[in-house]
CHARMM-style PDB file with segment names, atoms N, HN, CA, C and O in Angstrom:
ATOM      1  N   MET     1     108.959 109.490  90.869  1.00  0.00      PROA
ATOM      2  CA  MET     1     108.338 108.580  91.083  1.00  0.00      PROA
ATOM      3  C   MET     1     106.546 109.667  90.197  1.00  0.00      PROA
ATOM      4  O   MET     1     105.963 110.716  90.470  1.00  0.00      PROA
ATOM      5  N   LYS     2     106.414 108.798  89.365  1.00  0.00      PROA
ATOM      6  HN  LYS     2     106.888 107.946  89.144  1.00  0.00      PROA
ATOM      7  CA  LYS     2     105.235 110.243  88.342  1.00  0.00      PROA
ATOM      8  C   LYS     2     103.890 110.543  89.848  1.00  0.00      PROA
ATOM      9  O   LYS     2     103.915 110.174  91.022  1.00  0.00      PROA
ATOM     10  N   LYS     3     103.098 111.174  89.234  1.00  0.00      PROA
ATOM     11  HN  LYS     3     103.077 111.474  88.280  1.00  0.00      PROA
ATOM     12  CA  LYS     3     102.044 111.688  90.008  1.00  0.00      PROA
ATOM     13  C   LYS     3     101.093 110.119  89.511  1.00  0.00      PROA
ATOM     14  O   LYS     3     101.452 109.398  88.580  1.00  0.00      PROA
ATOM     15  N   ARG     4     100.019 109.897  90.270  1.00  0.00      PROA
ATOM     16  HN  ARG     4      99.728 110.483  91.026  1.00  0.00      PROA
ATOM     17  CA  ARG     4      99.305 108.577  89.937  1.00  0.00      PROA
ATOM     18  C   ARG     4      97.630 109.755  88.044  1.00  0.00      PROA
ATOM     19  O   ARG     4      96.847 110.697  88.171  1.00  0.00      PROA
ATOM     20  N   PRO     5      97.842 109.226  87.299  1.00  0.00      PROA
ATOM     21  CA  PRO     5      96.262 109.501  86.928  1.00  0.00      PROA
ATOM     22  C   PRO     5      95.342 109.283  87.276  1.00  0.00      PROA
ATOM     23  O   PRO     5      94.859 108.443  88.036  1.00  0.00      PROA
ATOM     24  N   ARG     6      94.805 110.550  86.373  1.00  0.00      PROA
ATOM     25  HN  ARG     6      95.197 111.233  85.756  1.00  0.00      PROA
ATOM     26  CA  ARG     6      92.899 110.932  87.027  1.00  0.00      PROA
ATOM     27  C   ARG     6      92.137 109.435  86.356  1.00  0.00      PROA
ATOM     28  O   ARG     6      91.227 108.790  86.877  1.00  0.00      PROA
ATOM     29  N   ASP     7      92.820 109.165  85.088  1.00  0.00      PROA
ATOM     30  HN  ASP     7      93.559 109.689  84.664  1.00  0.00      PROA
ATOM     31  CA  ASP     7      92.338 108.277  84.297  1.00  0.00      PROA
ATOM     32  C   ASP     7      91.927 107.253  84.786  1.00  0.00      PROA
ATOM     33  O   ASP     7      92.798 106.503  85.228  1.00  0.00      PROA
ATOM     34  N   PRO     8      90.566 106.836  84.901  1.00  0.00      PROA
ATOM     35  CA  PRO     8      91.186 105.305  85.433  1.00  0.00      PROA
ATOM     36  C   PRO     8      91.585 104.180  84.252  1.00  0.00      PROA
ATOM     37  O   PRO     8      91.982 103.059  84.572  1.00  0.00      PROA
ATOM     38  N   ASN     9      91.409 104.678  82.585  1.00  0.00      PROA
ATOM     39  HN  ASN     9      91.087 105.588  82.325  1.00  0.00      PROA
ATOM     40  CA  ASN     9      92.312 103.678  82.094  1.00  0.00      PROA
ATOM     41  C   ASN     9      93.809 103.537  82.231  1.00  0.00      PROA
ATOM     42  O   ASN     9      94.440 102.508  82.471  1.00  0.00      PROA
ATOM     43  N   GLN    10      94.338 104.979  82.000  1.00  0.00      PROA
ATOM     44  HN  GLN    10      93.825 105.815  81.804  1.00  0.00      PROA
ATOM     45  CA  GLN    10      95.527 105.250  82.620  1.00  0.00      PROA
ATOM     46  C   GLN    10      95.628 104.603  83.608  1.00  0.00      PROA
ATOM     47  O   GLN    10      96.502 103.737  83.585  1.00  0.00      PROA
ATOM     48  N   LEU    11      94.820 104.743  84.825  1.00  0.00      PROA
ATOM     49  HN  LEU    11      94.109 105.446  84.844  1.00  0.00      PROA
ATOM     50  CA  LEU    11      96.110 103.956  86.282  1.00  0.00      PROA
ATOM     51  C   LEU    11      95.887 102.613  85.832  1.00  0.00      PROA
ATOM     52  O   LEU    11      96.976 102.056  85.694  1.00  0.00      PROA
ATOM     53  N   GLY    12      94.871 101.825  85.533  1.00  0.00      PROA
ATOM     54  HN  GLY    12      93.987 102.278  85.645  1.00  0.00      PROA
ATOM     55  CA  GLY    12      94.784 100.872  85.577  1.00  0.00      PROA
ATOM     56  C   GLY    12      96.297 100.108  84.879  1.00  0.00      PROA
ATOM     57  O   GLY    12      97.003  99.212  85.341  1.00  0.00      PROA
ATOM     58  N   LYS    13      96.409 100.911  83.572  1.00  0.00      PROA
ATOM     59  HN  LYS    13      95.835 101.639  83.197  1.00  0.00      PROA
ATOM     60  CA  LYS    13      97.692 100.268  82.429  1.00  0.00      PROA
ATOM     61  C   LYS    13      99.060 100.876  84.095  1.00  0.00      PROA
ATOM     62  O   LYS    13      99.933 100.140  84.555  1.00  0.00      PROA
ATOM     63  N   LEU    14      98.925 101.527  84.312  1.00  0.00      PROA
ATOM     64  HN  LEU    14      98.216 102.125  83.938  1.00  0.00      PROA
ATOM     65  CA  LEU    14     100.574 102.037  85.063  1.00  0.00      PROA
ATOM     66  C   LEU    14     100.294 101.240  86.044  1.00  0.00      PROA
ATOM     67  O   LEU    14     101.378 100.856  86.484  1.00  0.00      PROA
ATOM     68  N   ILE    15      98.789 100.421  87.088  1.00  0.00      PROA
ATOM     69  HN  ILE    15      97.909 100.734  86.730  1.00  0.00      PROA
ATOM     70  CA  ILE    15      98.806  99.356  87.599  1.00  0.00      PROA
ATOM     71  C   ILE    15      99.988  97.968  87.373  1.00  0.00      PROA
ATOM     72  O   ILE    15     100.950  97.556  88.022  1.00  0.00      PROA
ATOM     73  N   ILE    16      99.226  97.504  85.942  1.00  0.00      PROA
ATOM     74  HN  ILE    16      98.445  97.838  85.415  1.00  0.00      PROA
ATOM     75  CA  ILE    16      99.840  96.181  85.435  1.00  0.00      PROA
ATOM     76  C   ILE    16     101.798  96.921  85.541  1.00  0.00      PROA
ATOM     77  O   ILE    16     102.678  96.181  85.982  1.00  0.00      PROA
ATOM     78  N   ASP    17     102.137  98.387  85.067  1.00  0.00      PROA
ATOM     79  HN  ASP    17     101.422  98.987  84.709  1.00  0.00      PROA
ATOM     80  CA  ASP    17     103.053  98.053  84.644  1.00  0.00      PROA
ATOM     81  C   ASP    17     103.957  98.267  85.967  1.00  0.00      PROA
ATOM     82  O   ASP    17     105.119  98.670  85.939  1.00  0.00      PROA
ATOM     83  N   ILE    18     103.254  97.941  87.090  1.00  0.00      PROA
ATOM     84  HN  ILE    18     102.309  97.614  87.113  1.00  0.00      PROA
ATOM     85  CA  ILE    18     104.294  98.615  88.569  1.00  0.00      PROA
ATOM     86  C   ILE    18     103.913  96.687  88.715  1.00  0.00      PROA
ATOM     87  O   ILE    18     104.664  96.064  89.465  1.00  0.00      PROA
ATOM     88  N   ALA    19     103.274  96.238  88.305  1.00  0.00      PROA
ATOM     89  HN  ALA    19     102.664  96.745  87.696  1.00  0.00      PROA
ATOM     90  CA  ALA    19     102.479  95.171  88.785  1.00  0.00      PROA
ATOM     91  C   ALA    19     103.491  93.572  88.402  1.00  0.00      PROA
ATOM     92  O   ALA    19     103.971  92.613  89.007  1.00  0.00      PROA
ATOM     93  N   THR    20     103.376  94.144  86.921  1.00  0.00      PROA
ATOM     94  HN  THR    20     102.986  94.923  86.429  1.00  0.00      PROA
ATOM     95  CA  THR    20     104.725  93.012  85.666  1.00  0.00      PROA
ATOM     96  C   THR    20     106.534  93.818  85.754  1.00  0.00      PROA
ATOM     97  O   THR    20     107.421  93.486  84.968  1.00  0.00      PROA
ATOM     98  N   GLY    21     106.730  94.882  86.876  1.00  0.00      PROA
ATOM     99  HN  GLY    21     106.009  95.153  87.515  1.00  0.00      PROA
ATOM    100  CA  GLY    21     107.693  94.929  86.796  1.00  0.00      PROA
ATOM    101  C   GLY    21     108.715  96.458  85.848  1.00  0.00      PROA
ATOM    102  O   GLY    21     109.866  96.832  86.075  1.00  0.00      PROA
ATOM    103  N   GLN    22     107.919  96.886  85.032  1.00  0.00      PROA
ATOM    104  HN  GLN    22     106.984  96.583  84.847  1.00  0.00      PROA
ATOM    105  CA  GLN    22     108.101  97.262  83.925  1.00  0.00      PROA
ATOM    106  C   GLN    22     108.509  99.191  84.357  1.00  0.00      PROA
ATOM    107  O   GLN    22     109.238 100.142  84.074  1.00  0.00      PROA
ATOM    108  N   VAL    23     107.422  98.746  85.188  1.00  0.00      PROA
ATOM    109  HN  VAL    23     106.830  97.974  85.417  1.00  0.00      PROA
ATOM    110  CA  VAL    23     107.412 100.746  86.062  1.00  0.00      PROA
ATOM    111  C   VAL    23     108.037 100.598  87.949  1.00  0.00      PROA
ATOM    112  O   VAL    23     107.231  99.953  88.620  1.00  0.00      PROA
ATOM    113  N   GLU    24     108.957 100.967  88.545  1.00  0.00      PROA
ATOM    114  HN  GLU    24     109.611 101.491  88.000  1.00  0.00      PROA
ATOM    115  CA  GLU    24     108.869 101.192  89.687  1.00  0.00      PROA
ATOM    116  C   GLU    24     108.141 102.486  90.157  1.00  0.00      PROA
ATOM    117  O   GLU    24     108.063 103.641  89.737  1.00  0.00      PROA
ATOM    118  N   ASP    25     107.722 101.898  91.045  1.00  0.00      PROA
ATOM    119  HN  ASP    25     107.786 100.960  91.386  1.00  0.00      PROA
ATOM    120  CA  ASP    25     106.745 102.701  92.440  1.00  0.00      PROA
ATOM    121  C   ASP    25     107.913 103.519  93.418  1.00  0.00      PROA
ATOM    122  O   ASP    25     107.435 104.228  94.303  1.00  0.00      PROA
ATOM    123  N   ARG    26     108.871 103.480  93.347  1.00  0.00      PROA
ATOM    124  HN  ARG    26     109.260 102.904  92.628  1.00  0.00      PROA
ATOM    125  CA  ARG    26     109.412 104.194  94.681  1.00  0.00      PROA
ATOM    126  C   ARG    26     110.041 105.650  94.630  1.00  0.00      PROA
ATOM    127  O   ARG    26     110.945 105.414  93.828  1.00  0.00      PROA
ATOM    128  N   PRO    27     110.149 106.702  94.872  1.00  0.00      PROA
ATOM    129  CA  PRO    27     111.324 107.004  94.522  1.00  0.00      PROA
ATOM    130  C   PRO    27     112.342 107.066  94.918  1.00  0.00      PROA
ATOM    131  O   PRO    27     112.758 106.364  95.840  1.00  0.00      PROA
ATOM    132  N   PRO    28     113.375 108.426  93.963  1.00  0.00      PROA
ATOM    133  CA  PRO    28     114.270 108.049  93.305  1.00  0.00      PROA
ATOM    134  C   PRO    28     114.737 108.510  94.422  1.00  0.00      PROA
ATOM    135  O   PRO    28     114.168 109.231  95.242  1.00  0.00      PROA
ATOM    136  N   THR    29     116.328 107.853  94.445  1.00  0.00      PROA
ATOM    137  HN  THR    29     116.790 107.268  93.779  1.00  0.00      PROA
ATOM    138  CA  THR    29     117.465 108.226  95.829  1.00  0.00      PROA
ATOM    139  C   THR    29     117.938 109.003  95.543  1.00  0.00      PROA
ATOM    140  O   THR    29     117.656 109.350  94.396  1.00  0.00      PROA
ATOM    141  N   PRO    30     118.911 109.812  96.237  1.00  0.00      PROA
ATOM    142  CA  PRO    30     119.404 111.602  95.734  1.00  0.00      PROA
ATOM    143  C   PRO    30     120.440 111.197  95.229  1.00  0.00      PROA
ATOM    144  O   PRO    30     120.966 112.023  94.483  1.00  0.00      PROA
ATOM    145  N   GLU    31     121.204 109.794  95.382  1.00  0.00      PROA
ATOM    146  HN  GLU    31     120.776 109.123  95.989  1.00  0.00      PROA
ATOM    147  CA  GLU    31     122.242 109.323  94.108  1.00  0.00      PROA
ATOM    148  C   GLU    31     121.452 109.731  92.651  1.00  0.00      PROA
ATOM    149  O   GLU    31     121.821 110.460  91.731  1.00  0.00      PROA
ATOM    150  N   GLU    32     120.529 109.145  92.796  1.00  0.00      PROA
ATOM    151  HN  GLU    32     120.230 108.553  93.543  1.00  0.00      PROA
ATOM    152  CA  GLU    32     119.669 109.359  91.188  1.00  0.00      PROA
ATOM    153  C   GLU    32     119.012 110.421  90.872  1.00  0.00      PROA
ATOM    154  O   GLU    32     118.547 110.524  89.736  1.00  0.00      PROA
ATOM    155  N   ARG    33     118.842 111.449  91.844  1.00  0.00      PROA
ATOM    156  HN  ARG    33     119.220 111.366  92.766  1.00  0.00      PROA
ATOM    157  CA  ARG    33     118.223 112.954  91.307  1.00  0.00      PROA
ATOM    158  C   ARG    33     119.655 113.839  91.762  1.00  0.00      PROA
ATOM    159  O   ARG    33     119.608 114.870  92.432  1.00  0.00      PROA
ATOM    160  N   GLY    34     120.688 113.327  91.347  1.00  0.00      PROA
ATOM    161  HN  GLY    34     120.727 112.489  90.802  1.00  0.00      PROA
ATOM    162  CA  GLY    34     121.657 113.651  91.223  1.00  0.00      PROA
ATOM    163  C   GLY    34     122.695 114.548  92.126  1.00  0.00      PROA
ATOM    164  O   GLY    34     123.666 115.143  91.658  1.00  0.00      PROA
ATOM    165  N   LYS    35     122.367 114.535  93.297  1.00  0.00      PROA
ATOM    166  HN  LYS    35     121.579 114.052  93.677  1.00  0.00      PROA
ATOM    167  CA  LYS    35     122.771 115.047  94.702  1.00  0.00      PROA
ATOM    168  C   LYS    35     123.666 113.746  95.546  1.00  0.00      PROA
ATOM    169  O   LYS    35     123.402 112.571  95.805  1.00  0.00      PROA
ATOM    170  N   ASP    36     124.972 114.751  95.832  1.00  0.00      PROA
ATOM    171  HN  ASP    36     125.186 115.705  95.622  1.00  0.00      PROA
ATOM    172  CA  ASP    36     125.849 114.463  96.454  1.00  0.00      PROA
ATOM    173  C   ASP    36     124.990 113.146  97.935  1.00  0.00      PROA
ATOM    174  O   ASP    36     124.169 113.545  98.761  1.00  0.00      PROA
ATOM    175  N   PRO    37     125.312 112.228  97.884  1.00  0.00      PROA
ATOM    176  CA  PRO    37     125.356 111.786  99.004  1.00  0.00      PROA
ATOM    177  C   PRO    37     126.034 112.038 100.550  1.00  0.00      PROA
ATOM    178  O   PRO    37     125.847 111.153 101.386  1.00  0.00      PROA
ATOM    179  N   ALA    38     126.638 112.962 100.841  1.00  0.00      PROA
ATOM    180  HN  ALA    38     126.791 113.681 100.162  1.00  0.00      PROA
ATOM    181  CA  ALA    38     126.965 112.866 101.676  1.00  0.00      PROA
ATOM    182  C   ALA    38     126.865 114.561 102.285  1.00  0.00      PROA
ATOM    183  O   ALA    38     127.016 115.023 103.416  1.00  0.00      PROA
ATOM    184  N   ALA    39     126.556 115.166 101.017  1.00  0.00      PROA
ATOM    185  HN  ALA    39     126.433 114.791 100.098  1.00  0.00      PROA
ATOM    186  CA  ALA    39     126.174 116.503 101.115  1.00  0.00      PROA
ATOM    187  C   ALA    39     124.505 116.611 101.601  1.00  0.00      PROA
ATOM    188  O   ALA    39     124.036 117.251 102.542  1.00  0.00      PROA
ATOM    189  N   VAL    40     123.807 115.740 100.597  1.00  0.00      PROA
ATOM    190  HN  VAL    40     124.188 115.220  99.833  1.00  0.00      PROA
ATOM    191  CA  VAL    40     122.467 115.198 101.581  1.00  0.00      PROA
ATOM    192  C   VAL    40     122.426 114.926 102.879  1.00  0.00      PROA
ATOM    193  O   VAL    40     121.571 115.468 103.580  1.00  0.00      PROA
ATOM    194  N   ALA    41     123.586 113.812 103.549  1.00  0.00      PROA
ATOM    195  HN  ALA    41     124.281 113.372 102.980  1.00  0.00      PROA
ATOM    196  CA  ALA    41     123.776 112.840 104.938  1.00  0.00      PROA
ATOM    197  C   ALA    41     124.064 114.860 105.486  1.00  0.00      PROA
ATOM    198  O   ALA    41     123.037 115.380 105.921  1.00  0.00      PROA
ATOM    199  N   MET    42     125.009 115.554 105.450  1.00  0.00      PROA
ATOM    200  HN  MET    42     125.844 115.131 105.097  1.00  0.00      PROA
ATOM    201  CA  MET    42     125.123 116.875 105.637  1.00  0.00      PROA
ATOM    202  C   MET    42     124.292 117.267 106.312  1.00  0.00      PROA
ATOM    203  O   MET    42     124.041 117.162 107.512  1.00  0.00      PROA
ATOM    204  N   GLY    43     123.677 117.922 105.185  1.00  0.00      PROA
ATOM    205  HN  GLY    43     123.881 118.007 104.210  1.00  0.00      PROA
ATOM    206  CA  GLY    43     122.237 118.801 105.193  1.00  0.00      PROA
ATOM    207  C   GLY    43     120.751 117.583 106.348  1.00  0.00      PROA
ATOM    208  O   GLY    43     119.810 117.052 105.758  1.00  0.00      PROA
ATOM    209  N   LYS    44     120.828 117.526 106.941  1.00  0.00      PROA
ATOM    210  HN  LYS    44     121.593 117.957 107.420  1.00  0.00      PROA
ATOM    211  CA  LYS    44     120.260 116.152 107.571  1.00  0.00      PROA
ATOM    212  C   LYS    44     120.235 117.157 108.380  1.00  0.00      PROA
ATOM    213  O   LYS    44     119.369 118.018 108.531  1.00  0.00      PROA
ATOM    214  N   LYS    45     121.826 116.915 109.205  1.00  0.00      PROA
ATOM    215  HN  LYS    45     122.530 116.215 109.083  1.00  0.00      PROA
ATOM    216  CA  LYS    45     121.809 117.885 110.340  1.00  0.00      PROA
ATOM    217  C   LYS    45     121.629 118.753 110.726  1.00  0.00      PROA
ATOM    218  O   LYS    45     121.003 119.058 111.741  1.00  0.00      PROA
ATOM    219  N   GLY    46     122.348 119.587 109.698  1.00  0.00      PROA
ATOM    220  HN  GLY    46     122.857 119.339 108.874  1.00  0.00      PROA
ATOM    221  CA  GLY    46     122.220 121.103 109.035  1.00  0.00      PROA
ATOM    222  C   GLY    46     121.292 121.917 110.252  1.00  0.00      PROA
ATOM    223  O   GLY    46     121.715 122.928 110.812  1.00  0.00      PROA
ATOM    224  N   GLY    47     120.407 121.502 110.451  1.00  0.00      PROA
ATOM    225  HN  GLY    47     120.064 120.681 109.996  1.00  0.00      PROA
ATOM    226  CA  GLY    47     118.978 122.336 110.980  1.00  0.00      PROA
ATOM    227  C   GLY    47     118.818 122.065 112.082  1.00  0.00      PROA
ATOM    228  O   GLY    47     117.835 122.553 112.639  1.00  0.00      PROA
ATOM    229  N   LEU    48     119.963 120.937 113.043  1.00  0.00      PROA
ATOM    230  HN  LEU    48     120.762 120.540 112.590  1.00  0.00      PROA
ATOM    231  CA  LEU    48     119.612 120.526 114.431  1.00  0.00      PROA
ATOM    232  C   LEU    48     120.219 121.185 114.998  1.00  0.00      PROA
ATOM    233  O   LEU    48     119.877 121.959 115.891  1.00  0.00      PROA
ATOM    234  N   ARG    49     121.629 120.905 114.397  1.00  0.00      PROA
ATOM    235  HN  ARG    49     121.907 120.276 113.671  1.00  0.00      PROA
ATOM    236  CA  ARG    49     123.158 121.250 114.534  1.00  0.00      PROA
ATOM    237  C   ARG    49     123.210 123.308 114.425  1.00  0.00      PROA
ATOM    238  O   ARG    49     124.030 124.042 114.976  1.00  0.00      PROA
ATOM    239  N   ARG    50     122.179 123.662 113.643  1.00  0.00      PROA
ATOM    240  HN  ARG    50     121.512 123.065 113.196  1.00  0.00      PROA
ATOM    241  CA  ARG    50     122.763 124.669 113.754  1.00  0.00      PROA
ATOM    242  C   ARG    50     121.693 125.509 115.181  1.00  0.00      PROA
ATOM    243  O   ARG    50     121.904 126.621 115.666  1.00  0.00      PROA
ATOM    244  N   SER    51     120.798 124.726 115.482  1.00  0.00      PROA
ATOM    245  HN  SER    51     120.627 123.823 115.089  1.00  0.00      PROA
ATOM    246  CA  SER    51     120.086 125.295 116.379  1.00  0.00      PROA
ATOM    247  C   SER    51     120.730 125.034 117.482  1.00  0.00      PROA
ATOM    248  O   SER    51     120.844 125.906 118.343  1.00  0.00      PROA
ATOM    249  N   GLU    52     121.267 123.768 117.639  1.00  0.00      PROA
ATOM    250  HN  GLU    52     121.175 123.059 116.939  1.00  0.00      PROA
ATOM    251  CA  GLU    52     122.473 124.666 118.734  1.00  0.00      PROA
ATOM    252  C   GLU    52     123.110 124.835 119.763  1.00  0.00      PROA
ATOM    253  O   GLU    52     123.141 124.563 120.963  1.00  0.00      PROA
ATOM    254  N   THR    53     124.226 126.003 118.005  1.00  0.00      PROA
ATOM    255  HN  THR    53     124.201 126.224 117.030  1.00  0.00      PROA
ATOM    256  CA  THR    53     124.956 126.636 118.524  1.00  0.00      PROA
ATOM    257  C   THR    53     124.465 128.371 118.340  1.00  0.00      PROA
ATOM    258  O   THR    53     125.165 129.359 118.564  1.00  0.00      PROA
ATOM    259  N   LEU    54     122.708 128.314 117.752  1.00  0.00      PROA
ATOM    260  HN  LEU    54     122.139 127.512 117.571  1.00  0.00      PROA
ATOM    261  CA  LEU    54     122.852 130.238 118.043  1.00  0.00      PROA
ATOM    262  C   LEU    54     122.387 130.207 119.633  1.00  0.00      PROA
ATOM    263  O   LEU    54     121.672 129.338 120.133  1.00  0.00      PROA
ATOM    264  N   THR    55     122.850 131.141 120.188  1.00  0.00      PROA
ATOM    265  HN  THR    55     123.431 131.847 119.782  1.00  0.00      PROA
ATOM    266  CA  THR    55     122.414 131.954 120.687  1.00  0.00      PROA
ATOM    267  C   THR    55     121.178 132.377 121.088  1.00  0.00      PROA
ATOM    268  O   THR    55     120.328 132.742 120.276  1.00  0.00      PROA
ATOM    269  N   LYS    56     120.906 132.350 122.937  1.00  0.00      PROA
ATOM    270  HN  LYS    56     121.597 132.054 123.597  1.00  0.00      PROA
ATOM    271  CA  LYS    56     119.205 133.554 122.641  1.00  0.00      PROA
ATOM    272  C   LYS    56     119.088 134.111 122.259  1.00  0.00      PROA
ATOM    273  O   LYS    56     117.940 134.167 121.819  1.00  0.00      PROA
ATOM    274  N   GLU    57     120.476 135.833 121.693  1.00  0.00      PROA
ATOM    275  HN  GLU    57     121.409 135.788 122.051  1.00  0.00      PROA
ATOM    276  CA  GLU    57     119.972 137.223 121.540  1.00  0.00      PROA
ATOM    277  C   GLU    57     120.056 136.768 120.061  1.00  0.00      PROA
ATOM    278  O   GLU    57     119.366 137.227 119.151  1.00  0.00      PROA
ATOM    279  N   ARG    58     121.200 135.597 119.923  1.00  0.00      PROA
ATOM    280  HN  ARG    58     121.761 135.224 120.662  1.00  0.00      PROA
ATOM    281  CA  ARG    58     120.729 136.301 118.150  1.00  0.00      PROA
ATOM    282  C   ARG    58     120.495 135.212 117.791  1.00  0.00      PROA
ATOM    283  O   ARG    58     121.385 134.597 117.204  1.00  0.00      PROA
ATOM    284  N   ARG    59     118.750 134.372 118.103  1.00  0.00      PROA
ATOM    285  HN  ARG    59     118.026 134.871 118.580  1.00  0.00      PROA
ATOM    286  CA  ARG    59     118.094 133.769 117.782  1.00  0.00      PROA
ATOM    287  C   ARG    59     116.864 134.766 117.386  1.00  0.00      PROA
ATOM    288  O   ARG    59     116.366 134.857 116.264  1.00  0.00      PROA
ATOM    289  N   LYS    60     116.552 135.365 118.347  1.00  0.00      PROA
ATOM    290  HN  LYS    60     116.956 135.291 119.258  1.00  0.00      PROA
ATOM    291  CA  LYS    60     116.097 137.183 118.905  1.00  0.00      PROA
ATOM    292  C   LYS    60     116.041 137.795 117.496  1.00  0.00      PROA
ATOM    293  O   LYS    60     115.152 138.171 116.733  1.00  0.00      PROA
ATOM    294  N   GLN    61     117.318 137.731 117.488  1.00  0.00      PROA
ATOM    295  HN  GLN    61     118.040 137.426 118.109  1.00  0.00      PROA
ATOM    296  CA  GLN    61     118.278 139.166 116.673  1.00  0.00      PROA
ATOM    297  C   GLN    61     117.278 138.249 114.926  1.00  0.00      PROA
ATOM    298  O   GLN    61     116.458 138.638 114.094  1.00  0.00      PROA
ATOM    299  N   ILE    62     117.911 137.170 115.158  1.00  0.00      PROA
ATOM    300  HN  ILE    62     118.577 136.854 115.834  1.00  0.00      PROA
ATOM    301  CA  ILE    62     117.464 136.449 113.392  1.00  0.00      PROA
ATOM    302  C   ILE    62     115.799 136.558 113.204  1.00  0.00      PROA
ATOM    303  O   ILE    62     115.407 137.211 112.237  1.00  0.00      PROA
ATOM    304  N   ALA    63     115.037 136.086 113.884  1.00  0.00      PROA
ATOM    305  HN  ALA    63     115.355 135.555 114.669  1.00  0.00      PROA
ATOM    306  CA  ALA    63     113.363 136.474 114.375  1.00  0.00      PROA
ATOM    307  C   ALA    63     112.769 137.894 114.413  1.00  0.00      PROA
ATOM    308  O   ALA    63     111.610 138.110 114.059  1.00  0.00      PROA
ATOM    309  N   THR    64     113.774 139.054 114.945  1.00  0.00      PROA
ATOM    310  HN  THR    64     114.716 138.879 115.232  1.00  0.00      PROA
ATOM    311  CA  THR    64     113.141 140.897 114.864  1.00  0.00      PROA
ATOM    312  C   THR    64     113.001 140.768 112.839  1.00  0.00      PROA
ATOM    313  O   THR    64     112.005 141.227 112.281  1.00  0.00      PROA
ATOM    314  N   LYS    65     114.317 139.997 111.907  1.00  0.00      PROA
ATOM    315  HN  LYS    65     115.127 139.624 112.360  1.00  0.00      PROA
ATOM    316  CA  LYS    65     114.498 140.979 110.834  1.00  0.00      PROA
ATOM    317  C   LYS    65     113.301 139.766 110.666  1.00  0.00      PROA
ATOM    318  O   LYS    65     112.265 140.359 110.367  1.00  0.00      PROA
ATOM    319  N   ALA    66     113.134 138.783 110.719  1.00  0.00      PROA
ATOM    320  HN  ALA    66     113.976 138.302 110.962  1.00  0.00      PROA
ATOM    321  CA  ALA    66     112.280 138.223 109.944  1.00  0.00      PROA
ATOM    322  C   ALA    66     110.533 138.587 110.038  1.00  0.00      PROA
ATOM    323  O   ALA    66     109.697 138.199 109.222  1.00  0.00      PROA
ATOM    324  N   ALA    67     110.268 139.421 111.245  1.00  0.00      PROA
ATOM    325  HN  ALA    67     110.947 139.736 111.908  1.00  0.00      PROA
ATOM    326  CA  ALA    67     108.985 139.847 111.106  1.00  0.00      PROA
ATOM    327  C   ALA    67     109.048 141.457 110.489  1.00  0.00      PROA
ATOM    328  O   ALA    67     108.045 142.127 110.242  1.00  0.00      PROA
ATOM    329  N   LYS    68     110.582 141.948 110.287  1.00  0.00      PROA
ATOM    330  HN  LYS    68     111.397 141.404 110.487  1.00  0.00      PROA
ATOM    331  CA  LYS    68     110.512 143.578 109.987  1.00  0.00      PROA
ATOM    332  C   LYS    68     110.466 142.613 108.320  1.00  0.00      PROA
ATOM    333  O   LYS    68     109.268 142.379 108.162  1.00  0.00      PROA
ATOM    334  N   THR    69     110.949 142.243 107.577  1.00  0.00      PROA
ATOM    335  HN  THR    69     111.922 142.433 107.706  1.00  0.00      PROA
ATOM    336  CA  THR    69     110.512 141.652 105.923  1.00  0.00      PROA
ATOM    337  C   THR    69     108.860 141.348 106.215  1.00  0.00      PROA
ATOM    338  O   THR    69     107.868 141.844 105.680  1.00  0.00      PROA
ATOM    339  N   ARG    70     108.989 140.295 107.319  1.00  0.00      PROA
ATOM    340  HN  ARG    70     109.794 139.892 107.753  1.00  0.00      PROA
ATOM    341  CA  ARG    70     107.434 139.732 107.181  1.00  0.00      PROA
ATOM    342  C   ARG    70     106.000 141.217 106.062  1.00  0.00      PROA
ATOM    343  O   ARG    70     105.411 141.589 105.047  1.00  0.00      PROA
ATOM    344  N   TRP    71     106.344 141.351 107.468  1.00  0.00      PROA
ATOM    345  HN  TRP    71     106.823 141.048 108.293  1.00  0.00      PROA
ATOM    346  CA  TRP    71     105.265 142.649 108.105  1.00  0.00      PROA
ATOM    347  C   TRP    71     105.172 143.984 106.770  1.00  0.00      PROA
ATOM    348  O   TRP    71     104.258 144.646 106.279  1.00  0.00      PROA
ATOM    349  N   SER    72     107.002 143.866 106.527  1.00  0.00      PROA
ATOM    350  HN  SER    72     107.744 143.328 106.926  1.00  0.00      PROA
ATOM    351  CA  SER    72     106.986 145.550 105.417  1.00  0.00      PROA
ATOM    352  C   SER    72     106.811 145.149 104.358  1.00  0.00      PROA
ATOM    353  O   SER    72     107.317 145.773 103.425  1.00  0.00      PROA
ATOM    354  N   LYS    73     106.189 144.199 104.148  1.00  0.00      PROA
ATOM    355  HN  LYS    73     105.778 143.692 104.906  1.00  0.00      PROA
ATOM    356  CA  LYS    73     104.875 144.017 102.293  1.00  0.00      PROA
ATOM    357  C   LYS    73     103.703 143.751 102.586  1.00  0.00      PROA
ATOM    358  O   LYS    73     103.224 142.980 101.755  1.00  0.00      PROA
ATOM    359  N   ALA    74     102.990 144.033 103.401  1.00  0.00      PROA
ATOM    360  HN  ALA    74     103.379 144.660 104.076  1.00  0.00      PROA
ATOM    361  CA  ALA    74     101.236 144.078 103.812  1.00  0.00      PROA
ATOM    362  C   ALA    74     101.370 145.366 103.905  1.00  0.00      PROA
ATOM    363  OT1 ALA    74     100.402 146.068 104.197  1.00  0.00      PROA
TER     364      ALA     74
END
């Protein structure tokens, strides 16, 4: 889906094109973007699954490393 133009004339033309069906006004599906649907489905589960399996100690290690990396740049 393209960004809406700021020019009123171009915006009017885009609205007419959408209304007449010459342009679709929806975000592209994962397949249209060249992604594997199975991989997309697994990716949606990934963060939740990882958070369920991490121990408290491992989460602390990850957070400590992230904090050191973040504040070492300052």
